[in-house]
Each structure stands twice: as C-alpha cells, then as structure tokens.
C-alpha positions as CSV (number, residue, x, y, z in Angstrom):
1,X,0.0,0.0,0.0
2,X,1.1,3.5,-0.6
3,X,0.9,6.4,1.8
4,X,-0.8,9.6,0.8
5,X,1.2,12.5,-0.7
6,X,0.4,15.6,1.3
7,X,-3.2,16.4,2.3
8,X,-5.5,13.8,3.9
9,X,-9.2,13.9,4.5
10,X,-10.1,12.0,7.6
11,X,-12.5,13.6,9.9
12,X,-12.8,10.8,12.4
13,X,-10.8,8.7,14.9
14,X,-12.5,6.0,16.8
15,X,-11.9,5.1,20.4
16,X,-13.4,1.6,20.7
17,X,-13.0,-0.5,23.8
18,X,-12.3,-4.1,23.4
19,X,-12.8,-6.6,26.3
20,X,-13.3,-10.3,27.0
21,X,-16.6,-12.4,26.9
22,X,-18.9,-14.3,24.6
23,X,-20.6,-12.8,21.6
24,X,-24.1,-11.5,22.3
25,X,-26.9,-13.1,20.2
26,X,-28.6,-9.7,19.8
27,X,-25.4,-8.0,18.6
28,X,-23.4,-5.5,20.5
29,X,-22.1,-1.9,20.3
30,X,-18.9,-0.2,21.2
31,X,-18.1,3.4,22.0
32,X,-16.9,5.7,19.2
33,X,-14.8,8.6,20.4
34,X,-13.7,11.3,18.0
35,X,-10.0,12.1,17.9
36,X,-10.7,15.7,19.0
37,X,-12.7,14.6,22.0
38,X,-11.2,15.2,25.5
39,X,-11.7,11.4,25.9
40,X,-9.2,10.8,23.1
41,X,-5.5,10.3,23.7
42,X,-5.0,12.5,20.5
43,X,-6.9,15.4,22.0
44,X,-5.0,18.7,21.6
45,X,-6.5,21.3,24.0
46,X,-4.4,24.1,22.4
47,X,-6.4,23.9,19.1
48,X,-9.8,25.6,18.7
49,X,-12.7,24.1,16.8
50,X,-11.8,25.7,13.5
51,X,-8.2,24.4,13.6
52,X,-9.6,20.9,14.2
53,X,-11.8,21.2,11.1
54,X,-9.1,22.8,8.9
55,X,-6.6,20.1,9.9
56,X,-9.1,17.3,9.1
57,X,-9.9,18.9,5.8
58,X,-6.2,19.1,4.8
59,X,-5.7,15.4,5.7
60,X,-8.5,14.5,3.2
61,X,-6.5,14.9,0.0
62,X,-3.6,12.9,1.4
63,X,-6.0,10.1,2.2
64,X,-7.6,10.2,-1.2
65,X,-4.2,9.8,-2.9
66,X,-3.4,7.0,-0.5
67,X,-6.6,5.1,-1.1
68,X,-6.2,5.5,-4.8
69,X,-2.8,3.9,-4.7
70,X,-4.3,1.0,-2.7
71,X,-7.0,0.5,-5.3
72,X,-4.4,0.3,-8.1
73,X,-2.2,-2.3,-6.5
74,X,-2.7,-5.9,-5.6
75,X,0.9,-6.6,-4.5
76,X,0.6,-6.7,-0.8
77,X,-1.7,-6.8,2.2
78,X,-2.5,-3.1,2.7
79,X,-3.5,-0.7,5.3
80,X,-4.8,2.7,4.3
81,X,-4.3,5.2,7.0
82,X,-1.5,6.6,9.1
83,X,-2.6,5.7,12.6
84,X,-2.1,9.0,14.6
85,X,-3.7,10.9,11.7
86,X,-6.8,8.8,12.1
87,X,-10.1,10.4,13.1
88,X,-11.3,7.6,15.4
89,X,-9.2,5.6,17.8
90,X,-10.2,2.2,19.1
91,X,-9.1,0.9,22.5
92,X,-9.2,-2.8,22.2
93,X,-7.6,-5.9,23.8
94,X,-5.8,-8.9,22.3
95,X,-4.6,-12.0,23.9
96,X,-5.2,-14.1,27.1
97,X,-5.1,-12.4,29.5
98,X,-6.5,-9.4,27.6
99,X,-3.9,-6.7,26.7
100,X,-5.4,-3.3,26.0
101,X,-4.2,-1.3,23.0
102,X,-5.1,1.8,20.9
103,X,-5.7,1.4,17.2
104,X,-7.3,3.4,14.4
105,X,-10.6,2.0,13.2
106,X,-10.9,2.4,9.5
107,X,-13.4,1.3,6.8
108,X,-10.6,1.8,4.2
109,X,-8.3,-0.8,5.6
110,X,-8.3,-4.6,5.4
111,X,-6.1,-5.8,8.2
112,X,-5.8,-5.6,12.0
113,X,-2.1,-5.0,12.7
114,X,-0.3,-3.9,15.8
115,X,3.3,-3.4,16.9
116,X,4.6,-6.4,18.9
117,X,7.6,-7.2,21.1
118,X,10.3,-7.8,20.3
119,X,10.6,-5.5,17.3
120,X,13.6,-4.2,15.4
121,X,13.2,-1.5,14.3
122,X,10.2,-0.2,16.4
123,X,8.4,3.1,16.0
124,X,7.9,5.2,19.1
125,X,4.8,3.9,20.7
126,X,4.2,5.6,23.9
127,X,1.9,2.9,25.3
128,X,3.1,-0.7,26.1
129,X,3.6,-3.0,23.2
130,X,1.9,-6.4,23.0
131,X,4.2,-9.4,23.8
132,X,2.7,-12.5,22.1
133,X,4.9,-14.8,24.3
134,X,2.8,-13.8,27.3
135,X,-0.5,-14.7,25.7
136,X,-1.8,-18.3,25.9
137,X,-4.1,-17.9,22.9
138,X,-1.6,-16.5,20.4
139,X,-0.9,-18.8,17.4
140,X,1.2,-18.3,14.3
141,X,-0.5,-19.0,10.9
142,X,1.3,-21.7,8.9
143,X,2.8,-20.6,5.6
144,X,1.1,-23.5,3.9
145,X,-2.4,-22.6,5.0
146,X,-5.2,-21.4,2.7
147,X,-5.5,-18.3,4.9
148,X,-1.9,-17.4,4.3
149,X,-2.3,-17.9,0.6
150,X,-5.3,-15.5,0.5
151,X,-3.1,-12.6,1.7
152,X,-1.7,-10.8,-1.3
153,X,2.1,-11.2,-1.6
154,X,2.5,-13.0,1.7
155,X,5.9,-14.5,2.5
156,X,7.4,-17.1,4.8
157,X,9.6,-16.9,7.8
158,X,10.4,-20.6,8.3
159,X,6.9,-22.1,8.6
160,X,5.3,-18.8,9.7
161,X,3.1,-16.7,7.4
162,X,4.4,-13.1,7.1
163,X,2.5,-9.9,6.1
164,X,4.0,-6.7,4.8
165,X,2.4,-3.3,4.7
166,X,4.1,-0.6,2.7
167,X,3.4,3.1,2.6
168,X,4.2,5.7,0.0
169,X,6.5,7.6,2.3
170,X,8.7,4.5,2.6
171,X,7.1,3.6,6.0
172,X,6.4,-0.1,6.4
173,X,5.3,-2.8,8.9
174,X,6.2,-6.5,8.6
175,X,5.6,-9.4,10.9
176,X,3.8,-12.6,11.6
177,X,0.2,-13.2,10.5
178,X,-1.3,-14.8,13.5
179,X,-4.5,-16.0,15.2
180,X,-5.4,-14.3,18.5
181,X,-8.3,-13.6,20.7
182,X,-9.6,-10.1,20.2
183,X,-12.0,-8.6,22.7
184,X,-14.3,-5.6,22.8
185,X,-15.9,-3.9,25.8
186,X,-19.5,-3.3,24.7
187,X,-21.7,-0.4,25.8
188,X,-24.0,-2.8,27.6
189,X,-21.1,-3.5,30.1
190,X,-20.9,-7.1,28.8
191,X,-17.6,-7.6,27.0
192,X,-17.4,-9.6,23.8
193,X,-14.6,-11.9,22.7
194,X,-13.7,-13.3,19.3
195,X,-11.1,-16.1,19.5
196,X,-8.9,-16.9,16.5
197,X,-9.1,-13.5,14.9
198,X,-6.5,-12.8,12.3
199,X,-4.0,-10.1,13.4
200,X,-0.7,-8.9,12.0
201,X,2.0,-8.9,14.8
202,X,4.5,-6.3,13.5
203,X,8.1,-7.0,14.5
204,X,9.8,-4.8,11.8
205,X,8.2,-1.4,11.9
206,X,9.7,1.7,10.3
207,X,6.9,4.3,10.1
208,X,6.5,8.0,10.2
209,X,3.9,8.1,13.0
210,X,4.3,7.8,16.7
211,X,2.1,8.1,19.8
212,X,-0.3,5.9,21.7
213,X,-1.7,4.0,18.8
214,X,-0.2,0.6,18.1
215,X,-1.5,0.2,14.5
216,X,-4.8,-0.2,12.6
217,X,-8.1,-2.1,13.0
218,X,-9.4,-2.7,9.5
219,X,-13.1,-2.5,9.0
220,X,-12.9,-2.8,5.2
221,X,-14.0,-5.6,2.9
222,X,-10.7,-7.5,2.4
223,X,-10.3,-11.2,3.3
224,X,-8.5,-10.6,6.6
225,X,-10.3,-7.5,7.8
226,X,-12.1,-7.5,11.2
227,X,-15.5,-7.5,9.5
228,X,-14.7,-10.4,7.2
229,X,-13.1,-12.5,9.9
230,X,-16.0,-11.9,12.4
231,X,-18.2,-13.0,9.5
232,X,-21.2,-15.2,10.6
233,X,-20.9,-14.1,14.3
234,X,-22.1,-10.6,13.3
235,X,-23.9,-11.8,10.1
236,X,-21.8,-9.3,8.1
237,X,-23.5,-6.3,9.6
238,X,-22.0,-3.2,11.2
239,X,-23.2,0.4,11.6
240,X,-22.1,3.7,13.0
241,X,-23.6,7.2,13.7
242,X,-21.2,10.1,13.3
243,X,-21.7,13.2,15.5
244,X,-22.0,16.6,13.8
245,X,-18.9,18.8,13.8
246,X,-20.4,21.0,16.6
247,X,-19.7,18.2,19.0
248,X,-15.9,18.2,18.3
249,X,-14.1,18.8,21.6
250,X,-17.0,17.6,23.7
251,X,-17.3,14.4,25.8
252,X,-20.3,13.2,23.8
253,X,-19.7,9.9,22.2
254,X,-21.6,7.6,19.9
255,X,-21.5,3.9,18.9
256,X,-20.2,1.4,16.4
257,X,-22.6,-1.5,16.2
258,X,-22.2,-5.1,15.2
259,X,-24.6,-7.9,14.3
260,X,-28.3,-7.5,15.1
261,X,-27.5,-4.2,16.9
262,X,-26.4,-2.9,13.6
263,X,-29.6,-3.4,11.7
264,X,-30.9,-0.1,10.3
265,X,-34.7,-0.1,10.0
266,X,-37.8,2.0,10.5
267,X,-39.1,5.2,9.0
268,X,-36.9,7.2,6.7
269,X,-34.4,4.4,5.8
270,X,-33.1,4.3,2.2
271,X,-30.7,1.6,0.9
272,X,-28.3,1.4,-2.0
273,X,-26.4,-1.6,-3.4
274,X,-22.7,-2.3,-2.5
275,X,-20.8,-2.9,-5.7
276,X,-18.0,-5.4,-6.1
277,X,-14.9,-3.9,-7.7
278,X,-11.3,-5.0,-8.3
279,X,-10.2,-3.9,-4.9
280,X,-12.1,-5.8,-2.2
281,X,-11.0,-3.4,0.6
282,X,-13.4,-0.5,-0.2
283,X,-17.1,-0.1,-0.1
284,X,-18.2,1.1,-3.5
285,X,-21.6,2.7,-4.2
286,X,-23.2,4.1,-7.4
287,X,-23.9,7.8,-7.3
288,X,-26.2,8.9,-10.2
289,X,-26.6,12.6,-9.5
290,X,-27.1,15.5,-7.0
291,X,-30.0,17.9,-6.7
292,X,-29.5,21.4,-5.4
293,X,-33.0,22.5,-4.6
294,X,-34.7,21.7,-7.9
295,X,-31.6,21.8,-10.0
296,X,-30.1,18.4,-11.1
297,X,-26.4,17.9,-11.4
298,X,-25.6,14.6,-13.2
299,X,-22.7,12.5,-12.0
300,X,-21.0,11.7,-15.3
301,X,-18.9,12.9,-18.1
302,X,-15.4,12.1,-16.8
303,X,-13.2,9.1,-16.4
304,X,-13.8,9.3,-12.7
305,X,-17.4,10.5,-12.7
306,X,-19.0,8.2,-15.3
307,X,-22.3,6.6,-14.6
308,X,-20.9,3.0,-14.3
309,X,-21.7,1.1,-11.1
310,X,-19.4,1.6,-8.2
311,X,-18.2,5.1,-9.1
312,X,-17.7,6.4,-5.5
313,X,-16.3,5.0,-2.2
314,X,-18.1,5.6,1.1
315,X,-15.4,6.1,3.8
316,X,-15.7,6.9,7.5
317,X,-12.1,8.2,7.5
318,X,-12.3,10.9,4.9
319,X,-13.7,14.3,6.0
320,X,-14.8,16.0,2.8
321,X,-16.7,14.5,-0.1
322,X,-14.4,14.3,-3.1
323,X,-15.7,14.4,-6.6
324,X,-14.4,14.4,-10.2
325,X,-13.4,18.0,-11.2
326,X,-16.2,18.4,-13.7
327,X,-18.9,17.1,-11.4
328,X,-17.6,19.3,-8.6
329,X,-17.6,22.3,-10.9
330,X,-21.2,21.8,-11.8
331,X,-22.2,21.2,-8.2
332,X,-20.4,24.4,-7.1
333,X,-22.1,26.4,-9.7
334,X,-25.5,25.1,-8.7
335,X,-24.8,25.9,-5.0
336,X,-23.4,29.4,-5.7
337,X,-26.6,30.2,-7.7
338,X,-28.8,29.1,-4.8
339,X,-26.9,30.8,-1.9
340,X,-27.3,34.5,-1.6
341,X,-24.5,35.4,0.8
342,X,-21.3,37.4,0.5
343,X,-18.4,35.3,-0.7
344,X,-15.4,34.9,1.7
345,X,-11.8,33.8,1.4
346,X,-10.9,30.4,2.7
347,X,-8.0,29.4,5.0
348,X,-8.0,26.1,3.1
349,X,-7.1,26.6,-0.6
350,X,-8.8,23.3,-1.5
351,X,-12.2,24.7,-0.3
352,X,-13.1,27.1,-3.0
353,X,-16.7,28.0,-2.2
354,X,-16.9,29.9,1.1
355,X,-19.3,32.5,2.5
356,X,-19.5,35.1,5.3
357,X,-22.2,34.0,7.7
358,X,-23.3,36.5,10.3
359,X,-26.2,34.4,11.7
360,X,-26.8,30.7,12.2
361,X,-30.3,31.1,10.8
362,X,-29.4,31.1,7.1
363,X,-31.4,28.5,5.2
364,X,-28.9,26.7,3.0
365,X,-30.3,24.8,0.1
366,X,-31.0,21.1,0.5
367,X,-28.5,19.0,-1.5
368,X,-29.7,15.5,-2.3
369,X,-27.3,12.7,-3.2
370,X,-29.1,10.4,-5.6
371,X,-27.5,7.0,-5.1
372,X,-28.9,4.0,-7.0
373,X,-32.2,3.3,-5.2
374,X,-31.5,5.8,-2.4
375,X,-32.0,9.5,-2.2
376,X,-29.9,10.8,0.7
377,X,-31.0,14.3,1.8
378,X,-28.0,16.3,3.0
379,X,-28.7,19.2,5.4
380,X,-26.4,22.1,6.0
381,X,-24.4,20.2,8.7
382,X,-23.6,17.7,5.9
383,X,-22.7,20.2,3.2
384,X,-21.0,23.2,4.9
385,X,-18.2,23.4,7.5
386,X,-17.2,26.3,9.7
387,X,-13.5,27.1,9.0
388,X,-13.3,30.4,10.9
389,X,-15.4,32.8,12.9
390,X,-18.2,33.8,10.5
391,X,-16.9,31.8,7.6
392,X,-18.4,28.5,6.2
393,X,-17.2,26.5,3.2
394,X,-18.8,23.9,1.0
395,X,-17.6,20.5,2.3
396,X,-17.0,19.2,-1.2
397,X,-13.8,19.4,-3.2
398,X,-12.5,18.2,-6.6
399,X,-10.2,15.2,-6.8
400,X,-8.1,13.8,-9.5
401,X,-8.0,10.4,-7.8
402,X,-10.8,8.5,-6.1
403,X,-14.3,9.9,-5.6
404,X,-15.2,9.6,-1.9
405,X,-18.4,10.1,0.1
406,X,-16.9,11.5,3.2
407,X,-17.9,11.6,6.8
408,X,-19.2,15.2,7.0
409,X,-21.9,14.1,4.5
410,X,-22.6,11.1,6.8
411,X,-23.1,13.1,10.0
412,X,-26.4,12.6,11.8
413,X,-27.1,9.5,9.7
414,X,-27.2,5.9,11.1
415,X,-25.1,4.3,8.3
416,X,-25.5,0.5,8.2
417,X,-23.4,-2.0,6.1
418,X,-24.8,-5.4,5.3
419,X,-22.1,-7.4,3.6
420,X,-24.3,-10.5,3.1
421,X,-27.2,-8.5,1.5
422,X,-24.7,-6.2,-0.2
423,X,-26.3,-3.0,0.8
424,X,-25.5,0.3,2.6
425,X,-28.5,2.0,4.4
426,X,-28.9,5.5,5.6
427,X,-31.4,6.7,8.3
428,X,-31.6,10.3,9.4
429,X,-30.8,10.2,13.1
430,X,-29.8,12.5,16.0
431,X,-26.4,10.8,16.6
432,X,-26.0,12.6,20.0
433,X,-29.0,10.6,21.3
434,X,-28.2,7.0,20.1
C-alpha cells in the first residue's frame, strides 16, 4: 500500500474499547470517540474548533491519494491510514489475558495489525507493546495454510506466514500473520470476545507516525479485515452514527454497532447496493446525480465520474466529499446560484466556495445525493463546515484520484453496512442521542 502524498481527508478517529466475553446473540455496540474529544489520547487542547476542522480537511486529500494507490495495487496486504492521523481511535484488547491497545478503526483498511515485542526496528509507541509470548491464545498461521495464501504477496519466515504493509512515504510494517483472541468492551457492560481473529503482529516497523496508537483495525472488505473475519458471528453487519462537527471537543460519544444491533430499519431508511470492484477493501456505491433544490447535477462525463456502477467509495475516515473535477464544478455552480450570501476567502485553498455568515439562521439549500435506489438528503451540517469565525465553506472538493463520500456528509445518519445482502443503508438520526 502507498501512503498519501500531502493532504489527507479523515474527519474521524474511533476510540473503541475491546474486552473479553462471549458474543451477544442480539449483537453489540462499542463506543466511538472522536480524535478531538477530551476522551481521546490524541486530543489537543491548544487547538480551537476551527483548527480541528481545517486540519481534518487538509488530511483528506492525502488520504484520497493514499486510497487511490491502494485501489491500483494488488501486490501486498494493505492498510490505508497513518494511525495517529486517524479520526477515530479504538481501544481494544488482544490475547489471554487481555492486553489493551489503541488502534485506528478504518473502513478503508483490510487488516488488523499492531506493533509487537520484540521488534527491530520499532516506532515510538508511547503505550506498552503487545508481547505474544505472554498470551496463551496466540498462534502463528502456517505458511502452507489457505488463509496465508489468501493474503496478497504474503511471504514465509520458516513455517510462519508473514504480512507486509508498505506506505508511499517508505514507511512499512512487517511481521507474523497470526490468530489471537480479540475482545471488545460493549456499551452494555458485557464484553465480547472473538477467538482466532487474524492479526498482524508487527516486528519490523519503520513508520512516520508515533504516539499511543499501536496500529490499525481494518473494517474494510478484504479477506482478513475484522468485519470479514467476524463473518457469521455478526452476520456481516455493522453500523455507525457520526456526530455533527459541533460536538468536536465535547465528551459526547456515539456507537459502532455489530450484528443484530447494527440493523438499520424504520421510517426514513433508504438503501443502495454495494458494488464489487477490483479492490475488495473498499465499499463502492453508485452515485447517479445530485440535486441542489430543484436543479439536477448529473454524476458523469469524466473518467472518474462516469455513470458506471461503483463510481464512488463511502469512507468513514475521509472528512470531505471528493468528486471528479467536472462534477464538482457543476455542483459548485448550482450551489453558488442558490446561496445569496457574501463570498469569503478560505484558509484552506482546496475549499473554494466559502461564505461570510453573520447568523446561524441562514437557510442553505437542501442537497440530495441520488444513489442507486436511495435519495440521501443532506442538510447544512452535511454540506458546509465552519473554518473560521463567521466563515463557512462547502464541504466538497474536486479530486483527480478517487471519488469519496466523506464523513461530514454522513453526520447525523445511522449508516449500516450489510455485507451479506450487499447494501448500505442511511437513516436520518440525531447521533447525539443514540
């Protein structure tokens, strides 16, 4: 996998707590904590709310370049985010007895990997590293196994299967692909355990990030991602509800749901098909058009924005919504025609449509994303972000790489993934109350 070039768009970092128990028949939920929450180990109290937003927006483009490189290569097991730049951290446990760690939860990654002792070289992880020799449930995966063969470009160290993750900035992690008990502490107070979960135990780690996080928890669609490996125990279902940007810096949290607890149903639910593409890691949807009020903006006409199935990725780790340049240009024109406010300069060059806002009462136009079979109505919290006092910008941007439906657009929606039924569902929801 390659690391992003300069700007990355991740607006979320998940703090999930993993603990030890038996899976709940009715499903379970874990806490989601934004990276800018005081509950997060990444919280920076010296930054104000606008700096948080600007930094997240700038990370978006780096992430888009990163994910694009992942989609174009099949040479190795891949991870798609630099951990301490992630928007949501997970606290989880591995091993017997359980050993608590921090990792980035990411729908654009397909492996759970963590730094292990002994490692040489090691990156500067400020929390204790996992020592597999102290766990009674740790087991190396044989090189001859089908599971090892399913990992792209796996290698052998004696009889042990090895994984390698490479980043575009020459960072990398390599180590043993193993089976281990992974445990999550659910919001019901009853921990949930998953024995024989595939993890990458990194013993050669030379990466550009450092801090409390130990690696990545992949929630993507690859063969060794957490979602894939939990498989029948969660019936291929997970969901999340992302808080509006106004809750950044607060102690309010939300949930990541698995199994029956992840079912999205009731009034207002719309669903669109998941599309299989060459890269199994990402969740591809088909976006047909946008509406700005009564004006239709077709999603087509470019090599990135054509109307073929699976033309956009939905990603919890990208802040902005990134579109092909011609599609973005038409959308920006439609929005600028509908918004009667004074234009303003943006502190983020990539956000080109900004306005001076003297009151919170302005009625921005409704923008509807017309996915195949699902019209997702985006309110102003999904389409504009505050980047300075009295300045808001359209939370969309042109991209020469992948098209991504980002997490600002997903705020205050319960977003449910059903891998077995191959659908993604959206339900308008007050995420601060779930």
